[in-house]
DOBANU-208637 format. One record per residue (C-alpha): residue number from 0; x, y, z. Coordinates in Angstrom, 1 decimal. Last residue first. Example, Ala and Ser with C-alpha at 12.3 -4.5 7.8 and 13.67 -1.06 7.14 Angstrom:
REM residues 2
+-----+--------+--------+--------+
: seq :     xx :     yy :     zz :
+-----+--------+--------+--------+
:   1 :   13.7 :   -1.1 :    7.1 :
:   0 :   12.3 :   -4.5 :    7.8 :
+-----+--------+--------+--------+
***
This chain:
REM residues 112
+-----+--------+--------+--------+
: seq :     xx :     yy :     zz :
+-----+--------+--------+--------+
: 111 :   -5.5 :   95.3 :    4.7 :
: 110 :   -6.7 :   94.6 :    8.6 :
: 109 :   -4.1 :   95.6 :   10.7 :
: 108 :   -1.8 :   93.4 :   12.2 :
: 107 :   -1.9 :   94.2 :   16.0 :
: 106 :   -0.5 :   90.3 :   17.1 :
: 105 :    1.4 :   88.4 :   14.7 :
: 104 :   -0.2 :   86.0 :   12.4 :
: 103 :   -2.1 :   82.5 :   12.2 :
: 102 :   -4.0 :   81.5 :    9.6 :
: 101 :   -7.8 :   82.1 :    9.1 :
: 100 :   -7.8 :   85.1 :   11.0 :
:  99 :  -11.0 :   85.5 :   13.2 :
:  98 :  -14.5 :   87.3 :   13.1 :
:  97 :  -16.4 :   85.6 :   16.0 :
:  96 :  -19.8 :   84.2 :   15.4 :
:  95 :  -22.4 :   85.8 :   17.4 :
:  94 :  -25.7 :   83.9 :   18.3 :
:  93 :  -29.1 :   86.0 :   17.3 :
:  92 :  -30.5 :   82.7 :   15.7 :
:  91 :  -30.4 :   84.3 :   12.2 :
:  90 :  -26.3 :   84.4 :   13.1 :
:  89 :  -24.8 :   87.7 :   14.2 :
:  88 :  -21.3 :   87.9 :   12.7 :
:  87 :  -18.2 :   89.1 :   14.9 :
:  86 :  -16.5 :   92.0 :   15.9 :
:  85 :  -14.4 :   92.7 :   19.7 :
:  84 :  -14.7 :   96.5 :   20.4 :
:  83 :  -12.1 :   98.1 :   22.4 :
:  82 :  -11.4 :   99.3 :   25.2 :
:  81 :  -14.2 :   98.6 :   26.9 :
:  80 :  -14.7 :  100.0 :   30.7 :
:  79 :  -16.1 :   97.1 :   33.0 :
:  78 :  -18.4 :   97.9 :   35.7 :
:  77 :  -21.5 :   98.4 :   33.9 :
:  76 :  -20.3 :   98.8 :   30.0 :
:  75 :  -18.5 :  101.9 :   30.0 :
:  74 :  -17.2 :  103.0 :   26.9 :
:  73 :  -13.4 :  103.7 :   25.7 :
:  72 :  -12.6 :  106.2 :   22.6 :
:  71 :  -13.1 :  103.8 :   19.4 :
:  70 :   -9.3 :  102.9 :   17.8 :
:  69 :   -9.1 :   99.6 :   18.9 :
:  68 :  -11.5 :   97.9 :   16.5 :
:  67 :  -11.5 :   94.1 :   16.9 :
:  66 :  -10.8 :   90.9 :   14.8 :
:  65 :  -10.0 :   88.0 :   16.9 :
:  64 :   -7.5 :   85.3 :   17.5 :
:  63 :   -8.3 :   82.6 :   19.8 :
:  62 :   -5.9 :   81.8 :   22.3 :
:  61 :   -8.4 :   81.2 :   25.4 :
:  60 :  -11.7 :   81.6 :   23.8 :
:  59 :  -12.6 :   77.7 :   23.6 :
:  58 :  -11.8 :   77.5 :   27.5 :
:  57 :  -14.2 :   80.2 :   28.5 :
:  56 :  -17.0 :   78.6 :   26.3 :
:  55 :  -18.2 :   80.0 :   23.2 :
:  54 :  -21.2 :   79.5 :   20.7 :
:  53 :  -24.2 :   81.1 :   23.0 :
:  52 :  -21.6 :   83.1 :   25.0 :
:  51 :  -20.4 :   85.2 :   22.6 :
:  50 :  -21.6 :   88.5 :   24.0 :
:  49 :  -18.5 :   90.3 :   24.7 :
:  48 :  -17.1 :   92.9 :   26.6 :
:  47 :  -13.5 :   94.2 :   26.4 :
:  46 :  -10.1 :   94.5 :   27.9 :
:  45 :   -7.1 :   95.8 :   26.1 :
:  44 :   -3.5 :   94.9 :   26.5 :
:  43 :   -0.9 :   96.1 :   24.5 :
:  42 :   -0.8 :   98.7 :   20.9 :
:  41 :    2.6 :   98.6 :   20.4 :
:  40 :    4.0 :   95.3 :   21.6 :
:  39 :    1.1 :   92.9 :   20.9 :
:  38 :   -2.8 :   93.2 :   20.2 :
:  37 :   -3.1 :   90.9 :   23.3 :
:  36 :   -7.2 :   90.9 :   24.6 :
:  35 :   -8.6 :   90.7 :   27.9 :
:  34 :  -12.3 :   89.5 :   27.7 :
:  33 :  -14.9 :   89.7 :   30.1 :
:  32 :  -17.7 :   87.4 :   28.8 :
:  31 :  -21.5 :   88.1 :   28.3 :
:  30 :  -24.8 :   86.7 :   29.2 :
:  29 :  -27.5 :   90.3 :   28.2 :
:  28 :  -27.6 :   92.7 :   30.9 :
:  27 :  -24.3 :   92.2 :   32.0 :
:  26 :  -23.3 :   91.9 :   35.6 :
:  25 :  -22.6 :   88.2 :   35.6 :
:  24 :  -20.0 :   89.4 :   33.6 :
:  23 :  -17.8 :   85.6 :   33.3 :
:  22 :  -14.1 :   85.7 :   32.6 :
:  21 :  -11.8 :   85.4 :   30.1 :
:  20 :   -8.2 :   86.0 :   29.4 :
:  19 :   -5.6 :   86.1 :   27.1 :
:  18 :   -7.7 :   86.5 :   23.8 :
:  17 :   -5.4 :   87.1 :   20.6 :
:  16 :   -5.4 :   90.2 :   18.9 :
:  15 :   -6.2 :   91.2 :   15.5 :
:  14 :   -6.4 :   94.4 :   14.1 :
:  13 :   -9.4 :   97.3 :   12.6 :
:  12 :   -8.1 :  100.1 :   13.4 :
:  11 :  -11.1 :  102.3 :   11.7 :
:  10 :   -9.9 :  105.9 :   10.0 :
:   9 :   -9.3 :  103.9 :    6.7 :
:   8 :  -12.8 :  103.3 :    6.5 :
:   7 :  -13.6 :  107.0 :    6.4 :
:   6 :  -10.7 :  107.8 :    4.2 :
:   5 :  -12.6 :  104.9 :    1.2 :
:   4 :  -15.7 :  106.5 :    1.2 :
:   3 :  -18.6 :  105.3 :    3.2 :
:   2 :  -22.2 :  104.3 :    2.1 :
:   1 :  -25.3 :  104.4 :    3.8 :
:   0 :  -26.9 :  100.9 :    3.4 :
+-----+--------+--------+--------+
***
């Protein structure tokens, strides 16, 4: 595993946001949803795609707080311009478990 220094880590803007909209993403190569995530007043609402259809449905994602990287440059994913990277953990079966705070916190809060 490659090691990084503290300054490298400090450059990553990992923020909490609330999923406010979920749509199917039939054009994706692997099953995915199109998400809109609210990161609060300063950062605003950002779009993303997430391959989380194995464990989550649209209704279970609405209102869920997630951790996301908000300072990557936008990336074109099919017809979607992804503006943030929603984070999660791969299980042994390949399903993704979203990284979430265990208590409610203000949108936009930075990972400490």
